[in-house]
N, C-alpha and C positions, 0 to 999 in steps of 0.2 A: 553493575555500576553505570550510572547515567553520566552522559557527557554534558558539560555546561560550556556555552560559548560566551566569552566576555568581549566587550568592546572597550576600546581605550581612546582617549583624546590626547594628542600631542600638540601643544600650543607653543607659539613663538611669533616673532616678527617675520622670520624667513626673508630677510631683506639684505642679501639674497639667500636662497637655500644653498647650503654647502653639502659636500660629500659626507660630512659628519652627520648632518640632519638626515640625509638620504640613507645612510647606514642604519641609524636608529630606527627609521620608519620601516625599512626592509626587514630588519630583525623583529620589530614589533608585529609586522604583518604575518610572521610565522608563529607568533605566540598567541595573538588575539584573533578572534574571528573577524573583527572589523576594527579599523583604525581611522579616526577622523583627525586630519591635520587642521588645526585651528589657527588661522592667520589673524593675529590680534591687530586691531586698528587703534592706534594711539594718536589722536590729533595733535598732541603736544610734541610728538617725535617727528623729526625731519627725515622722512623715509626716502630712499632712493627710488623705489618703485611704488606705484599706487597699489592699493589693496587688490584691485581687479587684475593688475599685471602680475602681482605676486601669486595670486590664485592660478592664473593661466600658466605661469612658469613652473609652479609646483606640479600642476596637473600633467604638463608635458614630461616632467622628470619622473613622475610616478605612474605613467600610463600603463606600465606592465604589471601593476599590482591591483588586481580586481577588487580586493577587499579594503582598499584605501580610498577615502574621498577627502576633498579639500574644501573648506569653507572659511569665510571671514567671521569675525565676531568683534564686538566692542563690549566693554564691561569686564567683569571678573572671570577669570579662568574657571572657577568652580561653577559659576552660572552657566557657562558654555558647556561644561561637562554634563550638567543636568539637562540642558536643552538637547543634547545628543543622546539622551537616555542611557548615559554611561555613569559609572561610579569610579572610573579609573583615570587619573590624570598622569599621563606618561611624561617623564622628564629624562633628558639625556645629561650626563655629567662627564666632564672632561678632566677636570683638575680638582685639587683639594679646595681651591677657592670657590669653584662651582658647588661643591658639596656643602660648604659653609653657607653660601647664599641659598641653596635649595633647602637646607635644614630650616632656616628662618621662614622661608616661604611656605614650607609644608606645615609648620606649626601655625602660621597665620591661616592657611587654608582650612586646617582642622577646626579652628574657631569659627570660620565662616560657614563651613558645612562639614560636620563630622561624618557624614556618609561617604564623602569623596576620599578615596585612597590614592596617595601618590606612589607610583611605581617608577623606579629608576633603572635605566640601562646605562652601563658604563660605555663610554666612547671606545671604539676600537683604537688601539694604540696609534695607528697610522693617521688617524683623524683628530687626535687629542689637541693638536696645536692650531687647528683651523677654527677661525671665527669669521663672522660676516664682516666685521670691521677690518680684519686683516685682508680679506678678499678684496674689499674696496680699495685698500692701499695698493695692492698688487695690480689690480686692474687699471688703476689710474696711470700706471707706468707701463701699460701693455704695449710694449714694442714687440716686434715679430717673435723673438725668442721667448719673451715672457708670456705673450698671448698663447703660445702653444702649451705652456706649462699650467695655464688656468685649469686645464682638464684634470689636474691633480688636486684641485680644490673645490670645484663646482661641477654639477651635472652639465653635460654637453649642451642641452637646450638653453642654458642660462648664459653661456660665455658671450655670444655676440650681443644679445640685448644689454648685458652688463657693460661691456666695452662701449657700445653706442651711447648708453645713458651717461656714463662718466665723461665721455668726450663731449657730448652735448652740453653738459654742465660747465665744462672748462672753456667753451667757446665764448668770446666776448659778445655781449648783446648790444 
């Protein structure tokens, strides 16, 4: 029996990357020979971090995974998957509402490129409630006790840049 190595692309805004994202990527890195994290650039979205900053923060958080790389992309996720010479679009799902949204997106992606397969990993239970928007709310109120608890939501390399960025935004200009 021959062994086949597959690569997968995991796309999102990662603004910021959460422990839920990190869990999905770690698990995917054990399943697939290579995982590309695709950081989508949406000029219409008001992002907390620039695409370059998000790439650097993700790379710092994933530095122990040799078969994972991080890149930015603009355009459609299926186009990015093709550019990465992959046919697998990896998605993480946390809740039933995620599944509903992902179902619609998967059907759309099949119309756009029937060669791309969506593969879903369920979030670990302890990360199912975490979202980037929730992280931003918590970090905005990052007093000393709360600051210490951010480690329960985001990878270590993201904590201080996240707090600094949100505090900079709140300073009067």
